[in-house]
N, C-alpha and C positions, 0 to 999 in steps of 0.2 A: 556491694562485692558478697557473694554466697562462700559460705564457710561447709566442709567438708563436714560428714559424722564424726565426732572425735573428740576425745575427752582429756583433762589435764591437772595438772596440781597447782593451787595457790602457795610460795613459797618466795618470802623476799629473802635474799642473799645472805642478807643481817642474819636471820636465823638459822643457818647451818650450823654442824658443828665445828671443833676445831679448837686445837689449844691456844689460840693468840688473841682470845678476849670477844670475838665477834665472827662472823659467818664470811669467808672468804672464795674469790672464784678461782681459786685453784683444784686441786685434787679430791677434796670434801665434795665440789661443788660437780665437779667430773663422777663422783661415787652416786650424786644424788641423780644426774641424767641418765645411769646405767640403771638404778630403780626405776625410772620412767619407760626406761624401752622393755626393761623386763615386764614390767604390769601393761605394754601395749598403749601408752600412752604417748600423746602426742603434741600435748601442750605444755610450757613448763610460765605458770604468768607469776609476774613480780609486781613489787610497787614502784615509785621514779625513781631511777638510777640514781639522781643527781646527788651531791653532798649535803648535808645536813645541817642545821643550826640550831640555832635556840630552841629547845624542846623537842631535839630530836628527829621530826616529824619529816618523812622524806616529801611531805605534801610543802614542805615550804623552806625552800631552797634557795642558797646563793646563786644559784646558776639553772636554769631549765636546760643545760646544752651540754653541762659539766660531767663527768661522772661522780662515783662518792668513791672517796682514797681509803677509808676507813678496810674496803672489800681488798684491796690488792693484797695477793698470794705473797706471803713470807716463804713460803716451800719454792715456789716458783721462781723468786727471786733469787733462792739458791740455786736454782736449779742453772739459771742466765748469770750465775756467777757476778751478781750486782749486789749480794749479801751473804757474808761468813754466818756460819753457824755461831761461831765465838761471839760476834754481836748482839746476840739472841739469847746470851749465858747468863743474864743479870734481868732479863723480862718479867715481868709483874706474872704471877699465879692469878686466874680470874675464875668467877663462875662456871659454870659450864649449861647451865640452862637459861640464863640470862646477859646481855649487855649491861655492863654496868659502866656507859658514855662514858662520863667525866674523866675517869683514870683511865680507861681503853684506847680513849682519843689522843691523851696526854702522851702515853706511852709508845702507842705506835707512830704518832708521829715524829717523835724522838729517832726512831728505829728510820721513819721512809727522808729525814733529814742526811741520815748518816749514808743514803743512798744515794739520794739528790748530789751529797758531797761529793762523790767518787765515780758519779756516772761516765764522768768525759775521760775518766781513767780504766774503768771497770768493762763499759761496753762493748760489746763487739764493733766492728765496723759495721755488719749489717744491723746490728741492732740501733747504731749511730745512725746509719743512712734510715732506716726506717723511722726515727727520733725527726729529722729533717723534715721529710715527708709531712708526716703529722704534723707541725707547726705550722710548715705552711698550709696545707691544706685545712688546716680548721684556725688559722690568724683570726676570721671574720669573726669569732668569738671568742677564742682562743687569749688573748692578748689583752681585751677587757676583762674579761674574765681574771687572769693571772694580775692584773694593775690593780685590781676591785680588790683583790685578795692579800696583794699585799700591802696596800695601803689601810683594810680594815683592821690587819696584825698589828701594825704601826699607830693605828690610833686605840689599839686596847678592847677592839672587837665591835665600837659604836657605830651606830646605824650612819650611812655615809651624809645624810644631810646635818650629824653634826660635826662634822668634817671643816677643816677651814674652807670658807664660800668659793675660792678660788678652784678645789679640790671636787667640791659636792657639784659644781655646777659648770665643771671639766673644760676651767680657760685652757685652751692647747700648751702655753708657756709651762704653763704650771704641772700639766701631766709629763710634759715632756722633760722637765727639772725631775718630777719623781722616775719617771723610768729611769734614768741615771742612775737616784740615787738607790734604789729600792731592785736594781738590776739581776743581784741575787737571788734575791726574794720570789722576784719575777720568775728565774729560770727556775728554780725550784719548784712553782705551781705548773710550768710547762711541761718538766719530766714526771712529776706524779699523775701528769693528766695522760700524759703518752705512755706511762707503765700499765693505768687502769685498762687501756682501752687496748693495748697491745695483749693483756692477760682477756680480756671481758673476749674479744675477737677468737681466742684462740675455744675458750669455751663455749663461745658459739659456735666453731664450726664442730668442735667435739659433739653437741647435742646436733647438728642438722646431718652429721655423718650416721647419729642415731633415727633419722627420720623425726627428731624435738625442734618444734618451731618456740620461740619466745616470745608472750605477750606482756608488753610492755605499757605504761600507764603515765600519761601526762594528766594535770592539775588542768582545767582551763585558765586559770588566773595564777600570775605568778608575783613571789613575794615581793613588797614593797625593799626591804634593805638586800637589793639583790643587784647582778653585775647585769640584768637584764633590763630593770628600771633605770638604774643610774647611768648607763650607756644609750639609751635609748627613751630619753623621758617626755619627748614629743610624741610619743605614743601612748602617753597614760597620761589621764584627767590630775596634773599636779598642780598644787601653787607656787607660786615661785619661789617659797624656798625650800620646796621639794617634796612638800607634806602631800599628800592625797587630797584633792578636794571633795571627790565621794570612793566609795570604797565597796567593796561585794560583801552580801551575807545570804542569806534566806528569811523571807517574813514570818511574823506568830505563826504557828500551827498549831497542832493537835500535840508536839511533842514540848512545840515551849512557846510560852506567853508570850517571850520579847523577843523569840525568831534564833538568828545567828548571823553574830555582827563576826564575820572573817577577817576585816580590816584589809586586804590585797587592795591594791591600786586599781580603777577600772580603766578597758581601752579607749582611747580614742580612735574610734572605730573608723570615722572618717579621715584621720591620718592614715591607719592602715590602709585602706582604700585607696588613698592616695599615689600609693607605693604599690600598687596591684598585690598587698599583701606580702611582702618578702620577707619580712620578720615571720610571719606565720608559714610561710614556704621554707626559710629557713630552720625553722624549729623543727618541721616533720619531718624535713630532709635529715635533720641529724638524729630524730630517734629511730627515723627508720630503716637507719645506717648500723643500729645497734640491735634492735627486735624487729619481729616480722609484725606484727599484729600490734595496734595500738588501741590501748583501752582511754576514749577520752573524760575524766572527769566531771560532773556537772556539765554535762551536754547542753543540758535546758537553756544556759545561759547564751547559746551564739541564738538563740532564737528570742527570745527577752531576760533580762536580768534584774535583778531589786539593786536597785541603785541607792545608797545609803550615803548620807552630807558627812563628811569628815570632821574626826572629834565626837559624833554622836559614841555612846554606850551603849547602847540597845541597837536591834535591827528595827526597833517598829515604826522608827520616820524615816521609810524608804518608799518607793515607788518602783514599777516595772516600766522597764526602758526595752525598748525595740535593737534586739543585737541586729548582726550582719547578715542573719539568717542564711538561703542558699547562696545567695552571691559570693561568700565566701568561698565554700566549697566546688561552686564553679568552679571559679578561677581554680582554687589548690587543684581541681582535678583534670582541668585544663593544662596545669601545668606539671601536673605528677604524674598524669596516665591512670594512675590508680591508688584508692583509699582504703586498705585493710583495716577499717575502725569499726570498735566496738563502742556505742553510744551509753555511756552511765545516765539511763533515764528513771531514776529512782526520784523521788519525793512527787513533787505538785509539777505531774506533767498533763499538759494542755493538746487538744487536734492538732494544734501548729506547730507543735514540738513534735510530735506523731508524726505530720503529715515532713517536716523537715529530716527528719531520721529515716523513714522511709523512703523519700524521695532519691535518695542516695546509696540504698539499701544496708545502711548500717544495722549490724543486728544489734538489739536491745539488751535489758538485763533483767530478767528472773530470780526472785533470791525465795527459795524453798520457807526459813523460815516468816516470810511474810504472809503464807499460803493459809494459815489458821488464827488471824486473829480477827478481828469486827471493824478492821477497817475500810474504808470503800475500796480500795483496789485488791482486797484479799483475792478475792476469784481470779483478777489476773495471774494471781503467782502461782495457782494451782495447775498443775502439771497437764491435764486437761484442756486447759486453755491455751499451752503454749501452741507457738507457730514453729516451724522449723527452723524457721528463721532468727534464732533468739541466742542466749545464752545463758546457761542456767545455773546458778549457784545454793550449796548449801547455805552458806553465809559469806560474807566478805570479810576484811580486815576491821571496817568498823562494829561487825557485829559481834556479840558474843560468840564461843565457840557452840554447837550445835548440843551439846552436853549441858554445857551452863545455861544455854537458852532455856531448854528442858526441864530445868531442876531450877530455874529461878524463881524469887522471891520476891514482894511485893515491900517497899521499903527506901531506903533513899537510894539515888540513883535508876530506881526503876520509871518505868513511865505508865506501868500498869496497876491495879489495884488487884487484891488478893481475888478477889471476886474475877476478872478478866484472865487473870494469869490459871484458874483452877478452870476456866471456861472452854479455852485455849488450849489447856491439854487433854482434857478430854474429848473434845474436837480431833486433837491430831491421835489421839488414841484409836479414837474411831475411825478415822479416814481411812488409818493406816495398817488396822485390823493386827495392832500389836501391844505388847505390855509396856513398851520404851526402854525396855530393860539394853537395847542395844537400838537407842534411839539414831545414834549417828551415821549407821548401816541403813536404817529404815531410811533414814532422808538419803542416802550416799544409792541406795539402788534407786528410789522413786526418779533419784534425778536422771542418772544414766539410763531408764528404762524410756524415759521422759522423750517427746518428738523430738526436742531441740537438737540440731546439730552438733551445739559445744556444751558440754558440760563441764565443769572445774571444781573441783574440792579443796577445798585450804588444808593443808595436811593435819592441822590439829583436828579434825574433824576426819580426816582418817584412821589418827591413833587414839580419837576417842575421849580428848583431853576435856578438861572444865574448865572454869575460866580464871583459872590460876594460868589458862595457856594464850590468854587471849591477845590479842596483836594491839589494837586500839580501842578506850572509851572516847568518843567524842565530847567535849566538852570539859574532859578533865585533864587538866596541865601535866601531870606528871605519872610517870610509869608506865607510860607506851612505849610500844616499838622495841621491846628488850626481849622477847621470847625467842629461848633457841631448841630444841630436839636433838636428842641423841640416838644414834644408831643403836643403841639397844631398845628404842621403843620401838624401832620400824622394824618388827619381827616377821620372819618368814611366811606366818600365817596370816597378817595381816598383806604382804606382795603377796600372795598365792590369790587371796580373796578376792583383791583387788581386781587382780589379773581375769579371775573370772567371771565377775562382773561387766569388765568393758568389753571380752569378749563376749561374753552371751548377752549384751544387748547392741552389737552390730559397732562398736565405735573401734576394736582393733583391729588395724591394718596389715 
């Protein structure tokens, strides 16, 4: 699918400002959409929309179909008369510049529990009818997810493989009894998911009216401890005890001598094929009901994926296994009509992966931070080599901010020596003919002026922030996904300059 020449901003809703501990999808999100409109942007890119669990990563969700209840706007709940201001009187104060996930989750869910308890009494007849319709339309994933969530809470949060065997293996009698026993908790999940979708669709409509499309994100693999795997075990390679027999990761490379062991269960693609890829069909239909374009993380795994035996402690002892390749997308295209997909094609990309991406006209990604190293692919990431049909970024959620990257030093956590960093910095300054004092604007200008149809800048780079604003450091367990911005940082000068760059490079319509 061809994309028009446009630009946008990468900002996860978590990072929006607001008084309730975490970004919400209410008035603050609308205000950010107003900023995008004012600067001529057409894209708002986000990370996966789902609920988070251990580690707070949006890429390890208990459901690939559900929405994140932490983003439900208290302001909108008050407008809909589902929440009284008095019920927030004792809500704790939280830091404005980051998400303190543990206490925030506890405090927000306490509020949502009160909303759920009073929903039947306080919701308008129109809202009640919408709720019933939502539950009916989404029963194919919502019923399993609500039961999974209720059972997980009842078992103290342990993985489903540690529940009673009859619940883990989904014995029909055991599930029927659990649905009765946890009926209230199950209904609460239904209500919360409805409130998320009701508010999200308001925001999406608000954005659409301003010419802004959402670019969503799904990881190719799903979490083992998820409703997806628990409800569809036959679609994954699992042992009789429910543990994965093989898991996902990437092999050893320049950056890691032992590779990356992700631990996600791998798909039994033959089982998916036998069902005409119904599960994938449902997954994509669901995300396209919420966003306009989808970036698929680790796209190369469709052509071939690194299979590691379950129980390994590193990714060394894996092997490449062929994926479904073009057959999956032929079926999805036939059944869905169009696939506005961005292929995350970073890492070890082979000609067959490129052929798969190009066969369906999925734009790939180019990262400006990768254009100046001694890597074999550095030339590909320089703007003069970009095809029009690609998406260029200054950096992604896994990169350091542009200012942080430019100022980085050798040492723990760095994959580069002091000599390599110095050589890269010299190359940057020479290539850009700059003194580096506004390196973030140098890269924003470079990306925006490039031939690429799509240009996206993380908000941290637009604000010129350093490593303290980094969203995620791969391989580091704690402290990720926390960053939030403040409106005082988004100055009129930044707005006007961004609008000028957008207009002068033909990305404003």
